[in-house]
C-alpha positions in Angstrom: 23.6 -31.0 43.0 23.0 -30.6 46.7 21.7 -27.9 49.0 25.1 -27.4 50.5 26.5 -26.7 47.0 23.8 -24.2 46.4 24.5 -22.5 49.7 28.2 -22.3 48.8 27.3 -20.7 45.4 25.1 -18.2 47.2 27.8 -17.4 49.8 30.1 -16.4 46.9 27.8 -13.8 45.6 29.2 -10.7 47.4 32.8 -11.4 46.4 31.8 -12.3 42.9 29.8 -9.1 42.4 32.5 -7.0 44.0 35.1 -8.5 41.7 32.9 -7.6 38.7 32.6 -4.1 39.9 36.4 -3.8 40.3 36.9 -4.7 36.6 35.6 -1.2 35.8 36.6 1.1 34.3 39.5 -0.9 32.9 37.0 -3.4 31.4 34.4 -2.0 29.0 32.3 -5.0 27.8 30.4 -2.9 25.2 33.4 -1.0 23.8 32.7 -2.6 20.4 29.1 -1.3 20.1 30.0 1.7 17.9 31.8 -0.7 15.5 28.7 -2.9 15.4 26.1 -0.2 14.9 26.3 2.7 12.5 23.7 4.5 14.5 21.1 3.9 17.2 19.5 0.5 16.4 16.1 0.6 14.8 15.2 -2.4 16.9 16.7 -4.6 19.6 15.7 -8.2 19.9 16.7 -10.0 23.1 16.5 -13.8 23.3 16.7 -16.3 26.1 15.0 -19.1 28.0 13.8 -19.3 31.6 15.3 -16.7 33.9 17.6 -15.5 31.1 14.5 -14.5 29.1 13.3 -12.5 32.1 16.6 -10.7 32.2 15.9 -9.9 28.5 12.4 -8.7 29.4 13.7 -6.3 32.0 16.2 -4.7 29.7 13.7 -4.6 26.8 11.1 -2.8 29.0 13.6 -0.2 30.0 14.6 0.4 26.3 11.0 0.8 25.3 10.5 3.4 28.0 13.4 5.3 26.4 11.6 5.2 23.0 13.7 2.3 21.6 11.9 -0.5 19.9 12.9 -3.6 21.9 11.4 -7.0 22.4 12.2 -10.0 24.6 11.3 -13.4 23.2 11.9 -17.1 23.8 14.9 -18.3 22.0 12.9 -21.4 21.2 10.4 -19.4 19.2 10.0 -20.4 15.5 9.2 -16.8 14.5 12.0 -14.9 12.8 11.4 -11.1 12.5 13.2 -9.5 9.7 17.0 -9.2 10.2 19.3 -6.5 9.0 22.2 -4.3 10.1 19.8 -1.9 11.9 18.5 -4.7 14.2 20.6 -5.5 17.2 20.2 -9.1 18.5 21.2 -10.0 22.0 21.3 -13.5 23.3 21.4 -14.2 27.1 22.6 -17.6 28.5 22.9 -18.6 32.1 24.5 -21.9 31.1 21.4 -23.8 29.9 19.3 -23.5 26.8 22.4 -23.6 24.5 20.7 -25.5 21.7 17.7 -23.2 21.4 19.8 -20.0 21.6 22.4 -21.3 19.1 19.6 -22.2 16.7 17.9 -18.9 16.7 21.1 -16.8 16.7 22.3 -18.8 13.6 19.5 -17.2 11.7 21.1 -13.7 12.2 24.7 -14.6 11.4 26.1 -12.1 8.9 22.6 -10.4 8.7 22.4 -8.6 12.1 25.0 -7.6 14.8 24.8 -10.3 17.5 25.8 -9.9 21.2 25.9 -12.8 23.6 26.0 -12.6 27.4 27.3 -16.0 28.7 29.1 -17.5 31.6 31.2 -19.6 29.2 33.0 -17.6 26.5 33.9 -20.9 24.8 30.3 -22.1 24.4 28.8 -22.7 21.0 26.6 -19.6 21.3 29.6 -17.5 21.9 31.1 -18.6 18.6 28.1 -17.2 16.8 28.4 -13.8 18.3 30.0 -10.6 17.0 30.6 -9.5 20.6 30.8 -11.9 23.6 30.3 -10.5 27.1 31.5 -13.0 29.7 29.4 -12.9 32.9 32.5 -13.4 35.1 30.3 -15.1 37.7 32.8 -17.9 38.4 32.1 -21.7 38.5 28.9 -22.7 40.3 28.7 -26.1 41.7 25.0 -26.5 42.2 24.2 -26.0 38.5 21.5 -23.5 39.1 23.4 -20.4 37.9 22.3 -18.0 40.7 25.5 -15.9 40.4 25.2 -16.1 36.6 21.7 -14.7 36.8 22.8 -11.8 39.1 25.7 -10.9 36.8 23.5 -11.2 33.6 21.0 -8.8 35.1 23.7 -6.3 36.0 25.4 -6.5 32.6 22.0 -6.4 30.9 21.1 -3.1 32.8 24.5 -1.7 31.7 23.8 -2.7 28.0 20.4 -1.0 28.3 22.0 2.2 29.5 24.6 2.1 26.7 21.8 1.8 24.2 19.9 4.8 25.6 17.9 3.6 28.6 18.1 5.7 31.7 21.1 4.9 33.9 20.3 3.4 37.3 22.4 3.8 40.4 22.9 7.5 39.8 24.8 6.6 36.6 27.6 5.0 38.6 27.6 1.4 37.5 30.5 0.1 39.7 28.9 1.9 42.6 25.6 0.1 42.0 27.4 -3.2 42.0 29.2 -2.4 45.2 26.0 -1.4 46.9 24.3 -4.6 45.7 27.2 -6.7 46.9 26.9 -5.0 50.4 23.2 -5.7 50.5 23.7 -9.3 49.4 26.3 -9.8 52.1 23.8 -8.4 54.7 21.1 -10.8 53.7 23.5 -13.7 53.9 24.9 -12.6 57.2 21.5 -12.4 58.8 20.0 -15.4 57.0 19.8 -17.6 60.2 17.5 -15.1 61.8 14.9 -14.9 59.0 15.2 -17.8 56.5 13.7 -20.6 58.7 10.7 -18.3 59.6 10.1 -17.3 56.0 10.3 -20.9 54.9 7.7 -21.8 57.6 5.3 -19.1 56.4 5.7 -20.2 52.8 5.4 -24.0 53.4 2.3 -25.3 51.8 1.3 -28.6 50.1 0.0 -26.5 47.3 3.3 -24.8 46.5 4.6 -21.3 46.8 3.8 -18.2 44.7 6.3 -15.5 44.0 4.7 -12.1 43.4 6.5 -9.0 42.1 5.9 -5.7 40.4 6.0 -5.8 36.6 9.3 -3.9 36.5 10.9 -6.6 38.7 8.9 -9.7 37.6 12.3 -11.3 36.8 13.0 -11.6 40.5 9.9 -13.8 41.0 10.8 -15.9 37.9 14.3 -16.5 39.3 12.9 -17.5 42.7 10.5 -19.9 41.0 13.4 -21.4 38.9 15.5 -22.2 41.9 12.6 -23.6 44.0 11.7 -25.9 41.1 15.3 -26.8 40.3 16.7 -27.3 43.8 14.1 -28.7 46.3 11.8 -29.5 43.3 8.7 -27.9 44.8 5.7 -26.4 43.0 6.3 -22.7 42.4 4.6 -20.0 40.3 5.4 -16.4 39.5 2.8 -13.6 39.2 2.8 -9.8 38.7 1.4 -8.0 41.7 -1.3 -5.9 39.9 -2.4 -8.9 37.9 -2.7 -11.1 41.0 -6.1 -9.8 42.0 -7.5 -10.8 38.6 -5.9 -14.2 38.4 -4.4 -15.9 41.4 -6.9 -14.6 44.0 -9.2 -17.4 42.7 -6.6 -20.0 43.5 -6.2 -18.5 47.0 -9.9 -19.2 47.6 -9.5 -22.9 47.2 -5.9 -23.7 48.2 -3.6 -23.2 51.2 -2.1 -20.2 49.4 1.4 -19.0 50.4 3.3 -16.1 48.7 6.6 -14.4 48.8 5.9 -10.8 47.9 8.7 -8.7 46.4 7.4 -5.4 47.6 7.3 -2.1 45.8 4.2 -2.2 43.6 1.4 0.4 43.9 -0.8 -2.7 44.3 0.9 -4.3 47.3 -1.9 -3.3 49.7 -4.6 -4.6 47.4 -2.8 -7.9 47.1 -2.4 -8.1 50.9 -6.1 -7.1 51.5 -7.5 -9.7 49.1 -5.1 -12.4 50.3 -6.0 -11.7 53.9 -9.7 -12.0 53.1 -9.0 -15.4 51.7 -6.9 -16.5 54.7 -3.8 -16.8 52.6 -0.4 -16.0 54.1 2.6 -14.2 52.8 6.1 -12.8 53.7 7.5 -9.8 52.0 11.0 -8.8 50.8 12.0 -5.1 50.5 10.2 -1.8 51.2 6.7 -0.8 50.2 5.9 2.7 48.8 5.7 5.1 51.7 5.8 2.3 54.3 8.4 0.3 56.2 6.4 -2.9 55.4 3.3 -4.2 53.6 0.3 -4.5 56.0 -0.5 -8.2 56.6 3.0 -9.6 55.9 3.9 -12.1 58.6 7.5 -11.2 58.1 9.3 -8.6 56.2 12.9 -9.0 55.1 14.8 -5.7 54.6 18.2 -5.0 53.3 20.4 -1.9 52.6 19.3 0.0 49.5 16.0 -1.8 49.0 14.3 1.5 48.0 16.4 1.5 44.9 14.8 -0.6 42.1 18.2 -1.4 40.5 19.6 -2.7 43.8 16.4 -4.7 44.3 16.7 -6.3 40.9 20.2 -7.5 41.8 19.7 -8.5 45.4 16.1 -9.6 46.2 16.1 -13.0 44.3 18.6 -14.1 47.0 15.7 -14.3 49.5 13.9 -16.9 47.5 17.2 -18.7 46.7 18.0 -19.0 50.4 14.5 -20.3 51.2 14.9 -22.9 48.4 18.2 -24.0 49.8 16.6 -24.3 53.3 13.8 -26.5 52.0 16.3 -28.6 49.9 18.5 -29.3 52.9 15.5 -30.1 55.1 14.3 -32.6 52.5 17.5 -34.6 53.1 18.1 -35.0 49.3 
């Protein structure tokens, strides 16, 4: 694992996402859903660890907004809610956490329909599933699964739509993927102009904080995962509205630096409180009704950043590129 390998993995994102988009409409990963479910599922249980669990949480929240009982849980949890043919179980793997996911899914074999999203269709967890959905993210050399995360989020959003959640991207899923691929390519192409400056703003002996709206908290969690797993720096994720009730106290006693994934109704409150405490932050994406969040030392924009579905697929790249920059600078 090296920074150069991570950068190579990230550079392959646009082509990988475009290739996924081009699989449609010939490829329908959820074509077997009607055979698995007699009717709309009474409950959907999504399981994963780390960033995979945050993909699950994003999909579950969308299903709940559509009136479908859905939950996202750690696959390492010892709790086993009742199983049955009316409960759809979805496991998400980005390559790690195989033991925990296989253990929990085994409790549902022949009791509930099981779907697994995985980068490796030959993995143990895939053998347990009634339906395997390959992520088609290609081989990643750095071992951090950044493309796998992006594809899992995309295919998770599609599953949510197939189960009744509102369709994003105007209902045109391949179109959404193409727009996300274009935005990803733009961030990569312009990286030399903004990554070093964002990395400088965020550099602190007390670590970095990733702050995002509740609907896109997965982006912050993915950023944290790569910062911890690559350059091995202290990193934490926090929801924007919650920040003023929790992390503002840390900002009073530390050299607080944050990467804000913009778009919350509480962006300005976050910025105001952090400014009062002399903390510093950079922002990614657009703020409601504004080009940028007041107080941000730098704002990174990309095509389509007003669309929350595009943001979910694209914005983690900002944190991933900063992580690669720090990793390379460390000489490890």
